[in-house]
N, C-alpha and C positions, 0 to 999 in steps of 0.2 A: 228582850230588848236588842234593840237596833245594832245591827253591824256598822252600823256608818255614823257620822258625828251630826247632831240636828242641832237646830237653832236654837238657843234658850228665849229669848227674846221674845214679846207679842207685838213690837211695831213695823210697819210690812218691813219686810226683808229687800234688802239694798241689789242692786244686780249692777253687772258690768256685764253688758254684750259685747260680742267681740263679731266683728262683720258688721256692714253697712252699706252692703248690695239691695237684691230685692226681694232678697230674702231677708235681710236682717230690718228693712225697714217693712215688715208685716210684723214681725218682731218689737220693732219699737213703738207701732201704735197697740199691738196687744199689751206690753208691758206698759205702756202708759196711763191703757182705759184699766190696768188693775190696780184696786184698792191695798190687793196684798204685800205685793212692789212698791220697788221705787228706785226707777234709773237714775244710776249716780256715775257710770261709765258709760262712755262706745272707746270700742280699742277696734283700728282698720290702720293695715297697713300705710293708704291712706289718707290723712286726717283728712285733705280738703273733704275727699266724699263723708269724710263723719261727719264734716261740720255742715255739709252741703239735706245731709240725711235727716237732720237735725232739725234744720232752720223747715226745707220745705214738708218735712212732718208735723212741725209747728208743736214740738215737745219743747217742753219750760227750759227755762236757763238754769246755768246751775251742772251741768252737766260734764264733768272729765271728760275729755279727748285725746288722747295718746295713742302709741304705738303698740307700745307694751303692756302685755295682761296685767305681770304682777304690779309694775311702777300703778297703772290705774287704781288698777286694788288696792295695793296700803296707802297711795293719797288721797283713796276715798271710802275706806272701811270696808271692804263690802261684804256679806255675806255670800254672795253667790256668784258665779259666772254662768253666762246662755251663749253656749256656743254656735253660732253662725255663718262659720263660713266653712269652705271648697271642703269636701270627702277630707281630700289627702291635706290638708291642716289641721283636724279634727285632735292627733293624734299628741301632736307637739304643743297645740293650744289645753289640751285639759291635761296634759304633765304638766306644765309649768302652772295652769290651774289648780294642781292637788298642790304640789310645794309650795302655792303661796297658804295651803293649806284653805282651800277653798271646793264648795260641792259645784256638781255645772251639769244643765243641763243641755244636751248633743242633739243638734239635726241631726237626720234620718238623710244617705245613711250611715251610722255610726263608723263607718272605716272605707276605705275604697278596697280592703281586703281582709279577710276573716284572721287572721295573723293579727293585725295590727289591733281587732278587733277585742282581740285576745288580750294584747299586751297594754292597750287603754284598762280594761273589764279590772286584768290584775295589779296595775297602779291605781285607780283605783280603793280595792281591798288594799292595799298596803298603804296607803295614805289614810289611810280612817274616813272614807269621803265618800260621798254615793256620786255618782255617773248615771242619769235618766235617761235617756236613746227617744227623742222627740219623734214618737209615730203618730203624724197629727189625726190619721182616719181614724184610730180608737177609738175618737172622741165626737160622738154623733150622737141624741137624744132620741131617732131613728134608730140605731146600732143598740144603746141603751136596752129601746125596746123587745130588741130580738135576742137579746141573751138573759133577757126578762124568761122571755117565752120558752127558752131551752128545754125545759123540765116536760111542757105539754109535749116535745115530741119525742122524747126516753129516747135512750141510746141514739147520737149521730152516726148515721150514716155515711151518707156523702153530702159536700160541700161546693157549690158552684157557683164561678163570678163571668159573665161575659160582660166587655168593656171596651171600647170603641170609643175615641175621639180623633178627631182632625185636632193634635197639639203641633203646634206651630213652637218655638221653641228658639230664638236666637243664642249663639253661645255655645256652652262646650255640649250638649245635651246632642246636636249632632253633630256629632264626630266621633263620640259615645261608639263601644264595641257593640252594647245592649242597651242600647239607651229604654225601653220598653221596661224592659225585665230589673234593671238596677235602682231605677231613677223614681222606677212608675207602680210596679208589681208586687215589690217590696209592702206597698201599700194593704193589699189585698191578702197577702200572702199572710199578713204580721198580724192581719184581723181573722183569716181563717183557723190561726194558730189558737186565737183566744175563742172563738165560736170553738171549737174541736177540743178542745182544754187538753190537747194531751204534745206529744214531741211528734216531730215530722221521721219519718223511717228510711223513706226516698222520694224519687222525683224521676220521670221518664218527661225531655220538652225535645218540641221541636220549634226554629227559628225559621222564619223570613224574614225580605224586608221585598214587599210590592214591586206593582211598574208605577212609577211615576214618588214614589219616597222623596222626604227631604232629607233623611237620618241616613249619612253612611252605613251606619251601623241596623240589622236589623230592626224592624219599630214594630215587628208583628208574632205575637209569641204565644204556643199553647202546650200547658202543662198536666201531666200527672201524676198528683203526691198521693203516696201509703201515710200513712198514721200509725202510733199504736196506738191496737184496738181494734184496726183492720178499718176505719174508716177515712175516707176518698176525697181528696179535694183535686176540682179540676179547676185550671183557669186559663180562659179563651181570649185574645182579644190584640188591640193594634193601638200605635198612636195616628196613624195615617188611616183614619177608616170617613171617606168622604162623606158616607151617606148617613142612614137614622143614628145619629150619636145617644150612647147610654148615659148616666150621668156619672160624673168625675169617680165617684164612687166603686159606678164599676150598678148590672145589674144582680144580684145575689137568690140563690135557691137553700133553706137548707132545710136536708131528709134525714127523716127519724122514722122508730119502728111504729106514732101514731101518732104521726103525720106529717107538715113539713110547713117552712115557712117562708111566703118570700118576700124581699125587702129591695124597692127599686131607687134603689142611691141616695136617693131624696126622704120623703117623709112618708111615703106609703109603706106602710109593712103591714102583714096577712099574713094568716094559721088557717092549715086547711086541718081536719083533724082526718084519720084515717078510715072512721064515722060518719061521716058529713063531705064525701068529695066534691059534692055540686054545691059548696058552702063556705065563701071564705071569711073569717071575721076580720073584718082591721082592727090593730090594736093602737091603741091610745099611744099616743109620743107628748113626753114631757114638755115640756116649754121653758126657757130661760137657764137653764143649760150652758155651761162655755162650753163651746165646742170647738172641734180642730184645735190649733196651738194657744185656745184661749184655757182648753181641757186640759193638754199636756201642762203650762203651766200651774194652770189649780194644781194637780197633782202630786208637780213637783215640790213645790210650797209648801200642801199638805206632809207628803214627806217629810221634809225636810224640820217639819214640828212637831210632829210626833211620833218621827225614828221608824214610824212603818214602813217596807219596799214598797214600792212602786211597782207597778204590773209591766213596762220595762227598764226595769233595772237593768244597767248594761249587761252582766253575761245573761240573764234571762233572753234579752236582742238576739244575743249571737243565733239563737232558731232560726229566727223571723233572718237576718243576712245570710243563715247558711243557707237556708231555703235558697232566698236568691242565686249566689253561687255555684250550686249545688245544680240548679237549674241550668246555666249560662253551661257550666259544665257538660253534663247530656246534651244540649245542643252541638254544643262546639264535637263532642265526640260522636253522638248520635245513638250513646250508649244510658241506660238506666245508673243513675248512682246510688251510692248507697249516703245518706247521710251526714248516720254516725262515723263512719271512716271517713266523710271525709273534713269534720269536723275535726275528728282525733288528729287526721293529719297536719291540718293547719294548727294545732296546740301545741302540736309537735316542732315545728318549725317555727312558733312563736318560744318554748322554754328554750332553744335553740340559740337562737338570734339575743333572745336578753341577756343586756350586762349585770344588770342589779340583783343582784342577791332575793331580798325583800320580792319585789315584782316575779322573780322566778320562782320562787313557793308561792306563791298564791296563784301563778301557772297550771303548777302544778299539783295545786287543791283544785279548778276549774271542773 
């Protein structure tokens, strides 16, 4: 039996989206294209921005617009919320949705702090609603092919990612303290966790900002993670790489006792066995499955219909967010960071700050 409410009807799930900015527009197109859901409301602090987004994305009429999640949800008999606001707004928007009795699919990162990530995960549990974090780069057919081949390599000993992009983003990213780690590398860290299939234990990370960088914070990062069972994950990347570019997923290698898997971050996946080291076997990549945020939306809908926990339910996603913030702590201090201790301190801070008894009780169980 699931630990969250699920949708009992079989017609399209009625969605209220919160946030009509750049990423919000991508979600509007994705929701509109899915036969499994129906956009019934759009919430934004600027209703003119919401109207313009619906018009320019050619979303069919009849979508309610407003500035209040609960009011728009009540007026539209919504079934669920998709939260595409800035990270600082995730917690209040999600709390309002839970109070209205609605589950939430929330954009990454879950929250600007681990403490708030714990609080909203606990609030979801206390309300009996699903909170899933959209880690869209888990959803690629080529990555499915990698995961399907893991049994062939045996126990995973190491995973590595090379990520190099010349990324120009106007706005808040250019002012972030750790733009690459917080806004991008969380994707790779989350995927690595899904491949290794164990909890992260510790991290050592170094950052720097190369000459000519257009970011205020460090846009280059190099991290080594240890996982339960002994596997290592190595990430090296840059958002100011002006030469050769990798795919946005980065380039991946997975090593095990019986061979290795390489993924170019696009459609090429190859397995090389230990006894055939000069021959790599291209792996079949299925076509037609929803990818990126469409894949995330599909898993959310499936969880609401079946009651099965999604792979990135909020309390599970805390491990991915913990990898990010432990890496930034390591980069700031120059020391190896124990991720378990780091997360436990954040949970204790959340318990101390929480005033709602039901939420505090769930925090103590997490």
